[in-house]
LOKEBA-272481 format. One record per residue (C-alpha): x, y, z; residue in three letters. Coordinates in steps of 0.5 Angstrom, whole numbers, plus 500, padded with zeros to 3 digits. Example, Ala and Ser with C-alpha at 12.3 -4.5 7.8 and 13.67 -1.06 7.14 Angstrom:
2
+-----+-----+-----+------+
:   X :   Y :   Z : resn :
+-----+-----+-----+------+
: 525 : 491 : 516 :  ALA :
: 527 : 498 : 514 :  SER :
+-----+-----+-----+------+
END
This chain:
235
+-----+-----+-----+------+
:   X :   Y :   Z : resn :
+-----+-----+-----+------+
: 509 : 780 : 319 :  MET :
: 513 : 776 : 324 :  PRO :
: 515 : 781 : 331 :  LYS :
: 522 : 780 : 330 :  LYS :
: 522 : 782 : 322 :  SER :
: 517 : 788 : 323 :  TYR :
: 522 : 791 : 329 :  ASP :
: 528 : 790 : 324 :  ARG :
: 525 : 794 : 319 :  LYS :
: 522 : 799 : 324 :  LYS :
: 529 : 800 : 326 :  ARG :
: 532 : 801 : 319 :  PHE :
: 526 : 806 : 318 :  SER :
: 528 : 810 : 324 :  LEU :
: 536 : 810 : 322 :  LEU :
: 534 : 812 : 315 :  LEU :
: 530 : 818 : 318 :  TYR :
: 536 : 820 : 322 :  TYR :
: 541 : 819 : 317 :  ALA :
: 537 : 823 : 312 :  VAL :
: 535 : 829 : 317 :  THR :
: 543 : 830 : 318 :  LEU :
: 544 : 830 : 311 :  SER :
: 539 : 836 : 311 :  PHE :
: 542 : 840 : 317 :  ILE :
: 549 : 839 : 316 :  VAL :
: 549 : 842 : 309 :  PRO :
: 545 : 848 : 312 :  ILE :
: 551 : 850 : 317 :  ILE :
: 556 : 849 : 311 :  PHE :
: 552 : 853 : 306 :  LEU :
: 551 : 859 : 311 :  VAL :
: 559 : 858 : 313 :  LEU :
: 560 : 859 : 305 :  ARG :
: 556 : 865 : 304 :  MET :
: 559 : 868 : 310 :  VAL :
: 567 : 866 : 309 :  TYR :
: 567 : 864 : 302 :  GLY :
: 565 : 862 : 295 :  ARG :
: 565 : 856 : 291 :  VAL :
: 569 : 857 : 284 :  PRO :
: 565 : 860 : 279 :  GLU :
: 565 : 854 : 275 :  ASN :
: 563 : 849 : 280 :  ALA :
: 557 : 844 : 278 :  ALA :
: 551 : 848 : 280 :  GLY :
: 554 : 853 : 284 :  TYR :
: 554 : 860 : 280 :  HIS :
: 551 : 865 : 285 :  SER :
: 549 : 867 : 292 :  ASP :
: 541 : 865 : 289 :  ALA :
: 544 : 857 : 288 :  ASP :
: 546 : 857 : 296 :  TYR :
: 539 : 861 : 298 :  VAL :
: 536 : 855 : 294 :  LEU :
: 540 : 850 : 297 :  MET :
: 538 : 852 : 304 :  ILE :
: 531 : 853 : 302 :  ILE :
: 530 : 846 : 300 :  GLN :
: 534 : 843 : 306 :  CYS :
: 530 : 847 : 311 :  LEU :
: 523 : 844 : 307 :  LEU :
: 527 : 837 : 307 :  GLY :
: 527 : 838 : 314 :  LEU :
: 519 : 840 : 315 :  ALA :
: 516 : 835 : 310 :  VAL :
: 520 : 829 : 312 :  ILE :
: 517 : 829 : 319 :  ASN :
: 510 : 830 : 315 :  LEU :
: 508 : 823 : 315 :  PRO :
: 509 : 822 : 323 :  GLN :
: 504 : 828 : 324 :  ILE :
: 499 : 826 : 319 :  LEU :
: 499 : 819 : 322 :  ALA :
: 498 : 822 : 329 :  ARG :
: 493 : 826 : 326 :  GLN :
: 489 : 821 : 323 :  PHE :
: 491 : 815 : 327 :  ARG :
: 494 : 810 : 322 :  PHE :
: 501 : 808 : 321 :  GLU :
: 505 : 809 : 314 :  LEU :
: 506 : 802 : 311 :  PRO :
: 514 : 802 : 312 :  MET :
: 515 : 800 : 304 :  ALA :
: 512 : 807 : 303 :  LEU :
: 515 : 811 : 308 :  TYR :
: 522 : 808 : 305 :  GLY :
: 520 : 810 : 298 :  MET :
: 519 : 817 : 301 :  TYR :
: 525 : 818 : 305 :  ILE :
: 529 : 816 : 299 :  ILE :
: 526 : 820 : 295 :  PHE :
: 527 : 826 : 299 :  LEU :
: 534 : 824 : 300 :  TYR :
: 535 : 823 : 292 :  CYS :
: 531 : 830 : 291 :  ALA :
: 535 : 835 : 296 :  ILE :
: 541 : 832 : 298 :  PHE :
: 544 : 829 : 292 :  LEU :
: 540 : 833 : 287 :  GLY :
: 541 : 840 : 290 :  GLU :
: 547 : 839 : 295 :  VAL :
: 551 : 834 : 291 :  ARG :
: 549 : 837 : 284 :  SER :
: 546 : 831 : 281 :  PHE :
: 541 : 835 : 277 :  TYR :
: 547 : 838 : 274 :  TYR :
: 552 : 832 : 273 :  ILE :
: 547 : 827 : 271 :  ILE :
: 542 : 830 : 265 :  PRO :
: 537 : 825 : 267 :  CYS :
: 536 : 826 : 274 :  TRP :
: 530 : 830 : 274 :  ASP :
: 526 : 826 : 270 :  SER :
: 528 : 820 : 274 :  ILE :
: 526 : 823 : 280 :  LEU :
: 519 : 825 : 277 :  HIS :
: 518 : 818 : 275 :  ALA :
: 519 : 816 : 282 :  PHE :
: 515 : 821 : 285 :  SER :
: 509 : 821 : 281 :  SER :
: 509 : 813 : 282 :  LEU :
: 510 : 814 : 290 :  MET :
: 504 : 819 : 290 :  LEU :
: 500 : 815 : 286 :  GLY :
: 501 : 810 : 292 :  PHE :
: 500 : 815 : 297 :  PHE :
: 493 : 817 : 294 :  GLY :
: 491 : 809 : 295 :  TYR :
: 493 : 810 : 302 :  MET :
: 489 : 816 : 303 :  ALA :
: 483 : 813 : 300 :  VAL :
: 483 : 807 : 305 :  THR :
: 484 : 812 : 311 :  ILE :
: 478 : 816 : 308 :  LEU :
: 473 : 810 : 308 :  VAL :
: 475 : 809 : 315 :  ARG :
: 472 : 815 : 317 :  ASP :
: 465 : 815 : 321 :  GLU :
: 463 : 821 : 317 :  HIS :
: 464 : 818 : 310 :  VAL :
: 457 : 815 : 309 :  VAL :
: 459 : 812 : 302 :  MET :
: 462 : 806 : 299 :  LYS :
: 468 : 808 : 295 :  LEU :
: 469 : 804 : 288 :  SER :
: 475 : 801 : 286 :  PRO :
: 475 : 806 : 279 :  LEU :
: 474 : 812 : 284 :  PHE :
: 480 : 810 : 288 :  SER :
: 484 : 809 : 281 :  ALA :
: 482 : 816 : 279 :  VAL :
: 483 : 819 : 286 :  PHE :
: 490 : 816 : 286 :  ALA :
: 491 : 818 : 279 :  PHE :
: 489 : 826 : 280 :  CYS :
: 492 : 826 : 287 :  PHE :
: 499 : 825 : 284 :  SER :
: 498 : 829 : 278 :  LEU :
: 496 : 835 : 282 :  SER :
: 502 : 834 : 287 :  ILE :
: 507 : 835 : 281 :  GLY :
: 503 : 841 : 278 :  ALA :
: 504 : 844 : 285 :  ILE :
: 511 : 843 : 284 :  TRP :
: 511 : 846 : 278 :  GLU :
: 508 : 852 : 280 :  ILE :
: 514 : 852 : 286 :  TYR :
: 519 : 852 : 281 :  GLU :
: 516 : 858 : 277 :  TYR :
: 515 : 862 : 283 :  VAL :
: 522 : 861 : 286 :  PHE :
: 525 : 862 : 278 :  ASP :
: 522 : 869 : 279 :  GLY :
: 524 : 871 : 286 :  LEU :
: 531 : 868 : 286 :  LEU :
: 533 : 868 : 278 :  GLY :
: 533 : 861 : 278 :  LEU :
: 532 : 856 : 272 :  ASN :
: 529 : 850 : 275 :  MET :
: 524 : 850 : 269 :  GLN :
: 529 : 851 : 264 :  LYS :
: 526 : 857 : 260 :  PHE :
: 533 : 859 : 258 :  MET :
: 540 : 856 : 256 :  THR :
: 546 : 855 : 260 :  VAL :
: 549 : 861 : 256 :  ASP :
: 543 : 865 : 259 :  GLY :
: 539 : 866 : 252 :  VAL :
: 532 : 866 : 254 :  LEU :
: 528 : 861 : 250 :  LEU :
: 521 : 863 : 247 :  VAL :
: 514 : 859 : 246 :  GLY :
: 514 : 852 : 245 :  HIS :
: 522 : 851 : 247 :  ALA :
: 521 : 855 : 253 :  ALA :
: 515 : 850 : 256 :  LEU :
: 519 : 844 : 254 :  ALA :
: 522 : 842 : 260 :  ASP :
: 515 : 843 : 264 :  THR :
: 511 : 839 : 260 :  MET :
: 516 : 834 : 260 :  LYS :
: 516 : 834 : 267 :  ASP :
: 508 : 834 : 267 :  ILE :
: 507 : 828 : 262 :  MET :
: 512 : 824 : 266 :  ILE :
: 508 : 825 : 272 :  ASP :
: 502 : 823 : 268 :  ALA :
: 506 : 816 : 266 :  ALA :
: 508 : 815 : 274 :  GLY :
: 501 : 816 : 276 :  ALA :
: 498 : 812 : 271 :  LEU :
: 503 : 807 : 273 :  THR :
: 501 : 807 : 280 :  ALA :
: 494 : 807 : 279 :  THR :
: 495 : 800 : 275 :  VAL :
: 499 : 797 : 280 :  ILE :
: 495 : 799 : 286 :  GLY :
: 489 : 796 : 283 :  SER :
: 492 : 790 : 282 :  LEU :
: 495 : 790 : 289 :  ALA :
: 487 : 791 : 291 :  ILE :
: 485 : 786 : 287 :  ARG :
: 489 : 781 : 290 :  HIS :
: 489 : 784 : 297 :  ASP :
: 497 : 785 : 297 :  ARG :
: 498 : 789 : 304 :  LYS :
: 504 : 793 : 303 :  TRP :
: 501 : 799 : 301 :  MET :
: 495 : 799 : 307 :  TYR :
: 496 : 803 : 313 :  PRO :
: 495 : 800 : 319 :  LYS :
: 489 : 804 : 322 :  LEU :
: 488 : 805 : 329 :  TYR :
: 481 : 807 : 333 :  GLU :
+-----+-----+-----+------+
END
């Protein structure tokens, strides 16, 4: 890649990082002040109780932590994250936390959660391929990994993160009295049996479809030696 083009993309990635980081910090300050001095009307989309405020603050704090995760891992394992994947990661966090929680897109746009599950599972599948590349570089790994193993690893990596997210939703639904897993209707009626599992199973199936799509695209990229998802490794 020409140096000018690389520097331009690097500056854009940095600008994106600071903009999204700011989009997490400002709502935390705003929401804390709201909880102390006033409340949003009960009929406002997505703001129905103090638990909603707490969830948004937790999500923004989580966003501030995980937005720095790629840089921490890059320093630890001596690699540079591909800018295409880094851009996907930052955009996902912005869409999930700021647009989804703070701006209430989960309530305003009915399919917003499904869109994000599809996007995140695709992105995580690519990260799975990247992890294999870093693992093979490690001098302590003595085996050569086949393309089939890389594909299976990427698929399982993506799907396992999706499963962990469902556990997170289940736990915080119980702790904060939320309804992230849609186990009750908007009127507060508890669902049972198949209906209560519908949202969770839909999310897992979307995650599986996205992970499978990522393995197909990743396999083609490796076969044709595309560089867009390969990390730059340092000795």
